C-alpha positions in Angstrom: 142.8 86.6 88.8 144.1 89.4 90.9 145.5 87.0 93.5 147.1 84.8 90.8 148.8 87.8 89.2 150.2 89.2 92.5 151.4 85.9 93.9 154.9 85.9 92.2 155.5 89.4 93.5 154.5 88.5 97.1 156.9 85.5 96.9 159.7 87.8 95.8 159.0 90.1 98.8 159.0 87.1 101.1 162.4 85.9 99.7 163.9 89.4 100.2 162.8 89.3 103.8 164.3 85.9 104.4 167.7 86.9 103.0 167.9 89.5 105.8 166.9 87.4 108.7 170.4 87.2 110.2 170.5 90.9 111.0 166.9 91.7 110.1 166.1 93.5 113.3 169.0 95.9 113.0 168.3 96.5 109.3 164.7 97.2 109.8 165.4 99.5 112.7 167.9 101.4 110.6 165.3 101.8 107.8 162.7 103.1 110.2 165.2 105.6 111.5 166.3 106.7 108.1 165.8 110.4 107.5 164.7 111.3 104.0 166.4 114.2 102.1 162.9 115.7 102.0 161.2 115.4 105.4 157.7 115.7 104.2 155.6 116.1 101.0 155.4 119.8 101.7 159.1 120.1 100.9 159.1 118.3 97.6 159.9 120.5 94.5 157.2 120.6 91.9 157.3 121.8 88.3 155.4 121.7 85.0 157.2 120.0 82.1 158.3 122.3 79.3 155.5 121.0 77.0 152.9 122.0 79.6 151.3 118.5 79.9 152.7 116.9 83.0 153.5 117.8 86.6 156.7 116.6 88.1 157.2 116.1 91.8 160.6 115.4 93.4 164.2 115.6 92.5 164.3 116.2 88.7 167.5 114.2 88.2 166.2 111.0 89.6 164.6 108.0 87.7 161.1 108.9 86.5 157.9 107.1 87.6 155.3 108.5 85.2 151.7 108.1 86.4 148.6 108.4 84.3 145.5 109.2 86.4 142.0 110.4 86.2 140.8 112.0 89.4 137.4 110.4 89.1 138.9 106.9 88.8 138.2 104.8 91.9 141.3 102.6 91.3 143.5 105.7 91.3 142.1 106.4 94.7 142.9 102.8 95.7 146.5 103.2 94.6 146.9 106.3 96.6 145.1 105.2 99.8 145.8 101.5 100.2 148.2 100.6 97.4 151.6 101.7 96.1 151.0 105.4 96.8 152.8 105.3 100.2 155.8 103.5 98.7 156.0 105.9 95.8 155.9 108.9 98.2 158.7 107.3 100.3 160.9 106.8 97.2 160.2 110.4 96.1 161.0 111.8 99.5 164.2 109.7 99.5 165.3 111.0 96.1 165.2 107.5 94.7 162.7 108.6 92.0 160.8 111.5 90.7 157.1 111.2 90.1 155.4 112.6 87.1 151.6 113.0 86.7 149.7 113.2 83.4 146.0 113.8 84.2 143.4 112.3 82.0 139.8 113.6 81.9 138.5 110.7 79.8 136.0 109.6 82.4 134.0 112.9 81.8 133.5 111.7 78.2 132.6 108.2 79.2 130.4 108.9 82.2 129.2 112.5 81.5 130.0 115.6 83.5 133.0 117.7 84.0 134.5 116.5 87.3 137.8 115.2 85.9 138.4 118.4 84.0 137.6 120.5 87.0 139.8 118.5 89.3 142.7 118.6 86.8 142.3 122.4 86.5 142.3 122.8 90.3 145.4 120.7 90.6 147.2 122.9 88.0 146.1 125.9 90.1 147.6 124.2 93.2 150.9 123.8 91.4 151.1 127.6 91.1 151.1 127.6 94.9 153.6 124.8 95.2 150.8 122.6 96.7 150.1 120.1 93.9 151.2 116.9 95.8 149.4 117.9 99.0 146.2 118.8 97.2 146.3 115.7 95.0 146.4 113.4 98.0 143.5 115.3 99.7 141.4 115.2 96.5 141.8 111.5 96.0 140.9 110.8 99.7 137.8 113.0 99.2 136.9 111.4 95.9 133.1 111.3 95.1 131.5 108.3 93.6 133.0 107.7 90.1 129.6 107.8 88.4 128.4 110.9 90.1 130.6 113.7 88.7 131.0 115.1 92.2 134.1 117.3 91.8 132.2 120.5 91.9 133.6 123.9 92.5 132.3 123.8 96.0 134.0 120.5 96.8 137.3 121.5 95.2 137.4 124.7 97.3 136.3 122.9 100.5 139.1 120.3 100.1 141.5 123.1 99.2 140.9 124.5 102.7 142.5 121.4 104.1 145.8 122.3 102.5 147.7 125.0 104.4 148.1 128.2 102.5 146.4 127.0 99.3 143.1 128.9 99.4 143.3 132.5 98.3 142.0 134.8 95.6 144.2 133.3 92.9 143.4 129.7 93.6 139.7 130.3 94.2 139.3 132.3 91.0 141.2 129.6 89.0 138.9 126.9 90.2 135.7 128.8 89.5 136.8 130.2 86.1 138.7 127.1 84.8 141.8 129.2 84.3 143.9 126.3 83.3 141.6 124.7 80.7 144.5 124.7 78.2 146.5 122.6 80.6 143.6 120.2 81.1 143.3 119.7 77.3 147.0 119.4 76.8 147.3 116.8 79.5 144.4 114.8 78.0 146.1 114.9 74.6 149.4 113.7 76.1 147.5 110.8 77.7 145.9 109.9 74.3 149.3 110.2 72.6 150.7 107.3 74.6 147.7 105.1 73.8 145.2 106.2 76.4 146.1 103.3 78.8 143.5 102.2 81.3 144.1 104.2 84.4 145.9 104.0 86.8 148.9 103.3 84.5 152.6 103.8 85.0 155.7 104.2 83.0 158.8 103.3 85.0 162.0 104.7 83.6 160.4 105.0 80.2 159.0 101.4 80.3 155.2 100.8 80.5 154.2 98.8 83.5 152.4 95.7 82.1 148.6 95.6 82.5 149.0 91.9 83.6 150.8 93.1 86.7 148.6 96.1 87.5 147.8 94.7 90.9 151.2 95.7 92.0 150.0 99.3 91.9 147.1 98.3 94.1 149.1 96.5 96.7 151.0 98.1 99.5 154.8 97.8 99.8 155.3 95.7 96.6 156.3 98.4 94.1 159.9 98.9 95.4 160.7 95.2 94.6 159.6 95.7 91.0 161.6 98.9 90.7 164.9 97.1 90.6 164.0 95.6 87.2 163.5 99.0 85.6 166.7 100.7 86.6 
């Protein structure tokens, strides 16, 4: 079923490639040489939405891509590591979109434990240091088994050490004491208010990305093709 759903998208990608064959080499070279307005994830602006539920990364005036994630969700890791995550970062760096993150902790309720809540709290603490996007990427790449509730204080602090200038008394204390528990609860309620979609889920420019095409999020380099239909 996954292959059947993704096939039309891959055909569209192929057609786009064929239309550029006359000067494809020059175009591709230009794209590879393009310098983004933001050179790296470390430079991206980050902010909390006024309602305190969602973290925004990138140029605030650009078209929103709103992601719903649970840090324990293995498919959320797949999106980040081998799926659309790289394309979404490229578009955010290029000021083509802004990326918004609402963090669910529903898997704690379903599977037991507190790992989703602890990870969401730690990410909110990282935002205070301007390190949310960097830390989120590290956390997903270090994700424990979904069923194991492995986001312990120890793991969260160890992974924090891999983000330059993140660790310190404020961050460490916030992780250990669940300083941002109110944010964790507010983010979960915001996720529930939009229907508690199966994560990973996305709203693109205010439109829900259809569940039947969810494989687009899990496939590298396909998302930008779909973006045109949401502008």
